[in-house]
N, C-alpha and C positions, 0 to 999 in steps of 0.2 A: 836204331838210327833216329826213329821218330821221337823217342824219349830224349835224345841229345838235342834235337832241334827244339823241342818244347822247353827243355831246360835253358837253352840259349835264349829263346824268346822271352821266357820268364825273367831271366837275369837282365836282359836289356831293358825290359819294361820296369823292373825294380830300380835300375840305375837311373832311368829317365824320371821316374816319380821322385826318388830321393834327391836327384840333382835339381829338379824344379823346386822342391821344398827348401833346399839350401840356398838357391839363388834368390828366392822370394823372402828369405828370413829378414833381410834388412827392411823391406817394405812392410812386412808384418809387424816388425818392431816399431816402425814409425806409426803405423795405425794404432798399435797398442798404447803408445805414449800419448797419442792425440785423444784416445777414448777417455771420456770423463773430464776432459779439459774444456774450458769455456773459451771460445774464440772471441778475442777482443777487437782485433783489427785484421783486415785483409786488403792488401794492396797488390795490384797486378801492374807490372811494368812491361810495356811492349815497345815503347820508343826509347831504345837504348842509346840513340844519338845524343840524348840529354845527359848521359853519364860522362864522367871525366875519364879521358883515355890518355894513356901514355904509351909511347912506342908502338903506335897503331896508325896505319894509313887508312883513312876512311874514304873510300871511293865507292864504286858499285859493290865491290866486295871489300870486307875489312881484312887487312893483312898485317901481320906482326912485322915491325921494322927492326926488332932486336930479339934477343933470346928471353926477354922479360916483358912481354906486353901486359898491360894492366888496365882493367876497367873498374872504376870505383862508382858505386851507386850514390844517389842522393841520400841525405840523412833520412832515416825512418823515424817515425814518431815513437818515443819511448814512454814508458809509464810503469804499470804494475805487472807487465807480462813476466812469466817465469819460463816460458818456452817460445822459441821462434822457429817456425817451419819454413824451409826454403825449397822451392821447386824451380829448377832452371832448365829451360829447353833451349838447346843450341846445337849447331852443327860446326864441327871443327875437323881439320885435317891432322890435328895433334893427337898423340897417343895418350896424353894426360891433360887434365884440367885441374887447377887448384883453386879452391874457394876459401877465402879468409873472411873472418867476421870480427867485429869489435863492438864493445858496449860503450856507454858514455865514459869519457875521460880515459879511454884505452887506445893503444896503437894496434895496428895489424901485427900479428906475430905468428910464427910457425905453430906455436902451441894452440892457437885458435884458428886452425885451418884443417881442411880435409882434401885429400887428393883423390880424384876419380879417374878411372880409365874412361877413355872417350866413349860416350854413348850419346844418344840424342836427348836424354833427360837425366838430371841428377836430383836427388832428394836427400834432405837431412833435417834433423831436429837438433836445435842447439838449446841446451838447458840454461838459457839466459835471455835477457831482453836486448836484442841486437839493435844497434843504432845504424850500422853501415856494413856493407859487404864489399869485397874486392874479388874480382874474377881474374885469374891468370889463365887465359885461354890457350896458351902455347908455351913451348919451351925452346923454341928456335925461331930464327928470322925467316920470313917468307911464308908463314903458315896462314892460310885463309880460314875465316870463321864467321859465323853469324849467331848472334844471340836473339832468339825469337821472343822469349818471354821469361820473366822472373816473377814468381808468386812469392809473396811474403805474408805469412799468417802469424799473428801473435796470440798466444794462449796464456790463460791463468789457471 
């Protein structure tokens, strides 16, 4: 009986360790890609009120007024960067958030986007010099959300 309990505890521990490693894989990949790169520019956006908003009611809380609310950033400085790192901190009642990006002379497109399950923070590295991002914070009308901060780092 004690052997079965010990085996069960060992199995649970192993699953927790392996699960933690798998869940942190994306973060470790981001760190690996940043390692050896030279940071060229770092901008932090905390006043999202200055961003262009479509289908969003901005009162005390922001709320989507359609199934396609859109927040568009100001233009970022472009130059010789080969990677752009994005870290977005937000709260939303939506199950999904989609982040689009574009370089110079490009339009936003599904091919240049990533969908995140709702969490409080999203991170990604884009292998390009990004000029602008677009955040789609909800997929339905009436969803409340807040964008606390967006970090943009450019690397070469």
